[in-house]
Structures are given as structure tokens and as C-alpha cells.
C-alpha positions in Angstrom: 3.9 18.7 -48.0 0.9 21.5 -48.4 0.2 23.7 -45.8 -2.1 26.3 -45.5 -1.8 28.4 -42.6 -4.2 31.2 -41.8 -3.8 34.0 -39.1 -5.1 37.2 -38.5 -8.2 36.1 -36.3 -9.4 37.8 -33.3 -12.1 39.4 -31.3 -13.5 42.6 -32.6 -16.2 44.8 -32.0 -19.2 45.3 -34.3 -18.3 47.6 -36.9 -15.0 46.8 -36.8 -12.1 45.4 -39.3 -10.1 42.7 -39.5 -7.5 41.0 -42.3 -7.1 37.7 -42.5 -4.4 36.3 -44.6 -3.8 32.8 -45.5 0.1 31.7 -46.5 0.2 28.8 -48.8 3.2 26.0 -49.0 3.9 23.0 -50.7 1.8 23.8 -53.7 2.1 26.0 -57.2 0.1 29.1 -55.9 -0.7 30.8 -59.2 -2.2 27.4 -60.3 -4.7 27.4 -57.9 -8.6 29.3 -57.0 -8.2 30.1 -53.9 -11.2 31.0 -50.9 -12.2 31.4 -47.6 -15.4 29.4 -46.0 -16.5 30.0 -42.6 -18.4 27.6 -40.1 -20.1 29.0 -37.4 -21.2 26.9 -34.7 -24.1 24.8 -35.6 -24.3 25.4 -38.8 -22.7 24.4 -42.0 -19.5 25.5 -43.8 -19.8 28.0 -46.1 -18.3 30.2 -49.2 -17.5 33.7 -47.8 -15.2 34.9 -50.9 -13.3 33.4 -53.7 -10.7 34.6 -56.0 -9.6 32.5 -59.2 -5.9 32.2 -60.2 -7.1 34.6 -62.9 -7.8 37.2 -60.1 -11.9 37.0 -60.6 -13.5 37.2 -57.2 -16.9 36.2 -56.2 -18.3 36.8 -52.7 -21.6 35.7 -50.9 -24.3 38.0 -50.6 -23.6 38.3 -46.6 -20.3 39.7 -47.8 -20.8 41.9 -50.5 -20.0 45.4 -50.1 -18.0 44.7 -46.8 -15.4 41.8 -47.4 -13.0 42.1 -49.9 -10.5 38.8 -51.5 -7.1 39.6 -52.6 -4.0 37.4 -53.1 -0.5 37.8 -53.7 1.1 35.5 -56.3 4.6 36.7 -55.4 4.1 35.8 -51.2 1.6 33.1 -52.5 -0.6 34.7 -49.9 -4.3 35.2 -50.0 -5.8 37.7 -48.0 -9.5 38.5 -47.0 -10.3 42.3 -45.5 -13.4 42.0 -43.9 -14.9 45.5 -42.7 -18.0 46.7 -40.5 -18.4 43.5 -39.1 -21.3 42.2 -37.4 -22.1 39.5 -34.4 -23.5 37.0 -37.2 -20.0 37.2 -39.0 -19.0 35.2 -35.9 -17.5 31.7 -37.1 -14.1 29.8 -37.7 -12.8 31.0 -41.1 -11.4 28.3 -43.3 -8.6 28.8 -46.0 -9.7 26.5 -49.2 -7.2 26.1 -52.1 -8.1 24.2 -55.3 -6.8 23.2 -58.6 -9.7 21.3 -60.7 -7.6 20.1 -63.0 -5.3 17.7 -61.4 -8.5 17.3 -58.6 -6.5 18.8 -55.8 -8.2 20.6 -53.2 -6.6 22.0 -49.6 -8.0 23.2 -46.5 -6.2 25.2 -43.6 -6.8 24.8 -39.9 -8.7 28.1 -39.6 -8.6 31.2 -37.5 -11.8 32.1 -35.4 -13.1 35.6 -35.9 -15.7 36.6 -32.7 -18.0 39.4 -33.7 -19.1 41.2 -30.0 -19.9 44.2 -27.7 
């Protein structure tokens, strides 16, 4: 059974930092492209950052220069370091795992990030 478990969310003031973690089990982690998405109230889910199984990263324009995605293929974990947080970063953040070769797609349950003074 596949599990993607996010952690590290919480409340922070504008300008603060948070580090999200997503621990994966039940998958061959190093085969999967991993990503972080977010969904704010009343808005569609959007891609924040992605990292391929080879380590290539990509970021939404809103995340460039502030957020950094990384992965640890030994610990089967993907991270999202979020710096200089803004109120508009407030959302539920979801971990995503994709292995296109076998049409596999999984989501975590999400972790809330709230940026407010």
C-alpha cells in the first residue's frame, strides 16, 4: 500500500520559513518524479515545485528564489524549503508522486501552511 505523508506545516509570520517533508512508502521512490502542489481556499490546485527522479527541479514563478525542493532517495523523502513566506502562500500543500512509465500517480493528504501576522 502506498503512503505519502506530509509534515512540517504550520503557522508562520510573513517573512518566515518552513520546511515541509513528504515521506513515501510502498513505492520504488527513486523511480518517481516528485512534486509539491498547493491549494488555497476557493482556488485550483497548482504546482509549486517539482523534482525528477534524476534531480532536475522546476518551480512555479511564485516560488522561484524563495522555495527549494530536494529529495533524499535513501530516506524516501522529498522536502520543500520555503523562505520569505507571504500571506498569499497560505494553502494546503500536497505531495505528489508520478511514474509515467507505469501510469502511477499518488497524492498525500496535505499539510496546512498559514502565513499571517
